[in-house]
PABADO-807113 format. One record per residue: residue in three letters; x, y, z of N, C-alpha, C in turn. Coordinates in steps of 0.001 Angstrom, whole numbers, plus 500000, padded with zeros to 6 digits. Each point is the difference from the previous one (the first is absolute). Layout:
<sites>
ALAXYZXYZXYZ...
</sites>
This chain:
<sites>
UNK461594118489507672498968499510500878499680501006501085UNK499044499671500855499571500844501098500357499348501329UNK500415500842500962500399499494501313499505500956501064UNK499341499457501042499527500800501120500693499548501278UNK500567500981500723500661499732501277499110500526501114UNK499480499081500808499138500380501107500353499131501200UNK500496500637501051500340499252501197501260499171499884UNK500861500291499026501254499274499833501165500967499877UNK501217499451499949501215500818499955500929499501498910UNK500555500941499238501061499717499040501250500673500539UNK501010499234500357501139500573500712501309499287499673UNK501086500774500068501341499438499992500585499635498657UNK499473500543498919500546499698498683501051501031499609UNK501073499523499376501085500861499521500261499687498528UNK499881501024499135500226499777498578500825501142499413UNK500546499757498813500588501055499187499020500276498872UNK499324501145500071498956500291499028498839500704500658UNK498822499874499447498830500732500456499009499113500744UNK499417500568501084498924499318500684500427498784500787UNK500707500224501105500479498861500789498858499265500696UNK499049500761500553498873499352500656498937499577499011UNK499537500962499193498966499749498994500378500743498728UNK499959499297498884500234500615498694498787499702499112UNK499336501066499586498797499846499193500351500236498538UNK499900498954499205500285500100498576498792500579499264UNK500184500281498722498896500497499193498840499005500016UNK498795500544500129498755499232500051499795499248501311UNK500919500168500949499799499408501316499346500999500945UNK499558499513501167499404500895500989500279499485501407UNK500423500930500871500296499675501393499091500820500902UNK499326499315500932499100500654500945500466499707501420UNK500031501056500831500278499833501432498767500371500803UNK499689499147500991498881500251500887500485499994501449UNK499096500273500912500341500111501414500733498760500496UNK501082500247500753500789498906500547501147499560499114UNK500039500476498766501097499654499100501237500838500289UNK501172499423499811501249500715500241501054499579498982UNK500747500993499504501168499758499156501157500680500694UNK500907499215500562501021500623500846501374499353499834UNK501010500842500230501402499560500082500486499298498739UNK499610500526498838500492499499498719500966501021499393UNK500928499529499149501027500873499428500147499762498507UNK499818501081499215500325500012498566501284500806499863UNK501115499324500045501282500682500229500398500962498893UNK499644499731498759500382500879498896498791500419499178UNK498832500065500621498803500242499205498973500865500684UNK498772499840499554498861500791500439499057499147500845UNK499438500606501041498964499328500757500481498862500866UNK500577500333501158500414498940500910498820499182500480UNK498890500693500314498792499292500407499169499560498820UNK499551500990499198499124499727498866500444500819498797UNK500060499369498841500275500691498744498928499635498992UNK499502501013499301499056499733498914500327500893498813UNK499914499416498802500225500786498790498903501035499809UNK498768499648500407498868500888499799499194500114501276UNK499597501255500330499240500215501211498681499265500029UNK499452499676498842498733499266499980500195498554500431UNK501249499608500251500285498631500415499968499779501495UNK499674501035500793499975499812501456498765500648500626UNK499467499313501000498943500534500854500434499758501436UNK500449501063500655500511499892501365498953500597500939UNK499069499181500425498907500483500845500411500171501447UNK500780499069500512500407500035501400501204499085500177UNK500740500215501100501162499169500276501242500841500239UNK501133499330500059501254500668500339501113499581499047UNK500710500999499486501211499775499214501125500658500772UNK500886499197500581500955500549500968501355499313499940UNK501031500772500316501353499454500145500632499510498727UNK499490500442498842500538499559498712501049500992499485UNK500855499528499070501097500814499484500140499815498498UNK500254501112499289500269499962498558500788501238499622UNK500487500044498772500639501227499518498962501107499868UNK498837499665499419498908500946499808498720499389500566UNK499316500768500869498744499494500541500192498840500946UNK500473500294501208500239498920500950498755499180500277UNK498863500691500207498762499285500258499254499618498743UNK499753501007499130499210499795498788500586500829498868UNK500143499401498825500413500715498795499014499707498881UNK499505501079499380499048499871498894500598500671498775UNK500143499255498927500679500497498811499088500856499128UNK498727499638499898499057500723499144498653500061500706UNK499418501215500074498724500149500676498995500668499072UNK499160499242499325499000500602499115498990500822500793UNK499742501225499557499101500892500724498595499424500130UNK499580499234499004498645499468500030499865498794500915UNK501108499409500426499936498821500853501248499931500880UNK500140500936500941501200500046500843499977498891501039UNK501106499786500680500008498992501063499064500410501135UNK499372499020500613499179500251501178500865499863501238UNK500053501056500807500743499974501258499029500458501087UNK499508499058500788498952500271500964500489500686501260UNK499047500528500767500326500734501223500638499111501057UNK499800498699499916500553499073500991501303499350499546UNK500653500601498995501332499542499584501064500755500783UNK501029499251500393501098500584500772501332499646499344UNK500785501028499686501348499837499451500969500495501059UNK500725499083500627500751500338501201501432499461499926UNK500954500880500286501416499624500168500575499289498786UNK499613500439498814500634499529498772501161500922499642UNK500929499482499192501208500757499654500289499904498508UNK500288501151499395500493500032498620501422500526500001UNK500832499428499159501385500442499921500147501277499184UNK498999500316499163500089501196499158498772500897500186UNK498805499572499565498800500822500107498814499196500533UNK499179500670500832498718499436500390500069498894501025UNK500247500368501260500084498971501033498727499193500138UNK498859500701500055498725499305500120499409499631498659UNK499796501033499136499354499807498706500748500761498915UNK500038499401498815500678500594498843499083499869498792UNK499723501140499347499077500000498869500634500605498759UNK499832499330498868500333500574498702498709500141499186UNK500024500928499046498871500181499076498663500088500740UNK499918500995500904498827500106500864499071501145499600UNK500045500425498758499243501178499587498493499760500066UNK499309500933500665498551499919500088499478499023501028UNK500858499521500881499632498944500931499587500577501361UNK498926499457500555499592500305501371500197498755500852UNK500756500151501083500304498883500887499362500241501362UNK499544498919500632499321500106501277498499499882499814UNK499289499905501113498567499754499959499203501291500035UNK500329500870500970499221501214500199500804500983500827UNK499766501285499798500637501023500827499560499882501448UNK498868499364500253499481499841501356500531498750500692UNK500713499170499270500521498756500578501255500280500833UNK500298499096500910501235500072500785500895498855499524UNK500687500225498907500825498983499388499790499997498495UNK500900499329499283501062499077500393501088500676500850UNK500772499166500686501059500483500876501357499671499403UNK500838501044499889501380499858499513500891500461501139UNK500653499081500684500631500345501276501382499369500156UNK500951500822500411501349499558500389500740499295498871UNK499785500464498769500752499495498856501200500898499738UNK501002499471499298501266500720499823500538499831498588UNK500522501105499448500698499974498712500899501234499931UNK500994499998499127500777501226499810499116501188499621UNK499027499807499103499006501009499645498620499350499929UNK498978500741500461498656499431500031499887498896501024UNK500177500356501261499962498983501047498688499230500024UNK498880500741499861498701499342499994499526499623498617UNK499914501021499108499464499805498653500853500770498994UNK500249499401498822500746500673498941499267499852498667UNK499787501139499339499459500006498637501158500234499040UNK500230499039499105501213500016499177499853500734498685UNK498767500232499541499823500619498690498934501083500066UNK499977500844498976499057501108499951498569499488500164UNK499224500696500818498684499481500324499092501098500519UNK498714499696499958498969500776500678499292498991500882UNK500401499928501276499548498922500869499362500543501265UNK499161499162500632499303500388501222500147498912501058UNK500179500441501249500013499108501149498840500381500907UNK499181499023500380498832500258500825500082499228501310UNK499973500722501111499931499377501307501272499341500498UNK501101500157499297501244499326500384500540500539501330UNK500406499089500874500715500351501223501466499681499751UNK500805501052499855501410499860499632500818500558501150UNK500593499118500794500642500487501218501274499226500347UNK500962500750500521501260499465500526500829499283498948UNK499919500463498754500854499470498942501250500870499885UNK501072499455499409501255500747499906500623499917498619UNK500406501165499488500905500081498851501386500220500583UNK500865499043499845501254500022500741501038500958499435UNK500063500125498662501032500860499397499443501000499004UNK498732499846499604499418500861498971498758500724500474UNK498987500056499145498821500828500234498728499178500182UNK499030500625500674498690499379500131499938498907501047UNK499975500400501264499903498991501047498708499204499909UNK498872500716499802498717499330499871499683499617498575UNK499977501024499117499679499811498583500979500812499167UNK500498499421498907500938500725499153499855499669498533UNK500495500925499171500067499771498556501033500943499405UNK500733499513499003500934500842499254499453500336498624UNK498801499515499683499370500245498701498977501126500129UNK499763500713498917498980501048500003498630499364500195UNK499294500405501041498714499389500279499102500946500776UNK498717499706499975499023500628500876499511498933500958UNK500202500251501287499584499047501019498921500648500862UNK498870499331500098498899500468500839499843499046501182UNK499976500570501199499872499206501219498756500479500738UNK499082499090500273498776500357500699499791499074501186UNK499708500610501146499804499222501210501290499369500489UNK499880499160500993501158499272500504500923500837500856UNK501226499521500139500970500632500888501409499762499483UNK500839501031500055501419499884499662500768500551501195UNK500593499139500781500590500454501256501250499213500377UNK500916500682500628501181499356500566500970499407499006UNK499946500459498747500932499504498982501255500857499985UNK501108499432499487501274500710500016500741499872498669UNK500563501112499538500991499990498924501318500367500668UNK500765498999500359501146500201500877501102500852499398UNK500109500018498655501078500766499367499503500808498810UNK498677500157499874499474500666498814498791500856500280UNK499108500095499020498834500872500051498712499216500209UNK499007500676500583498657499436500077499863498845500953UNK499958500300501290499787498926500963498692499284499762UNK498939500770499688498710499402499713499839499642498543UNK500111501028499115499816499809498555501036500825499261UNK500596499428498960500929500744499151499757499656498532UNK499557501001499235499887499873498551501114500841499398UNK501018499353499489501227500672499618499938500746498671UNK499234499486499065500085500485498626499326501359499814UNK500548500771499095499432501287499597498587499799499451UNK499113500911500364498589499982499580499180498898500663UNK500513499387501042499174499081500777499019500803500851UNK498888499370500383498993500671500818499500499044501068UNK499732500564501184499512499213501130498702500631500510UNK498934499201500006498707500463500486499599499168501215UNK499757500654501129499690499290501246498667500492500547UNK499114499055500318498694500332500546499691499083501184UNK499802500589501167499551499228501156500984498977500512UNK501272500179499724501039499075500469500749500627501173UNK500139499262501076500779500473501150501489499814499709UNK500758501067500082501444499950499768500694500537501239UNK500812499169500650500615500417501256501273499211500293UNK500926500662500651501170499328500551500966499398499014UNK499994500492498752500956499511499006501281500841500073UNK501138499382499630501286500689500103500827499796498741UNK500745501045499634500930499913498870501297500718500365UNK501088499534499420501288500618500261500065501395499376UNK499424500182498815500111501281499302498649500701499907UNK499198499732498982498742500714499820498809499077500204UNK498923500577500543498738499269500147499980499006501105
</sites>
């Protein structure tokens, strides 16, 4: 079925599995609009403390806040499959704040993201990924080989506590293009890439018009 959250809150759920706040099954669709919030939910042994979807075409996140959620992978949002022809919509007025992952992707976690463009426009100020925490990929983590783009993302004050990629990270071979937005004040407390870290051999990073400042790493980048 289809569900739209506008001006309401989904909070305080604790489960063992995927999608403590919202779990979108196949053929379902979840939409967030202004005033909606998914906060303080926990998927203790799974993916997506706030929101989990098997397919990126199952979510339209136009505006709202996903905050204070916890999971093993993707504290705020976890997407298992993202078809290039119909990726998830993540609007400029979406905020992912203070989410925590126990392994990868404090704010957002993506698998199978090849050919996907996320965000509205390089000229937009948002979506915002702020103050999220994970061992690796404090803000955003790409889990599999991909050719992906981020447009207008504001990625700031996220932390990788023991690994790499305070703001954005990946251990898979990928090409990541970042246009517009800002990557600032992120930290890799014990690893590489305070702002961005693409670990795999033959990975490529293309940046256009993005402000990068004040990021810190223990070792490189």
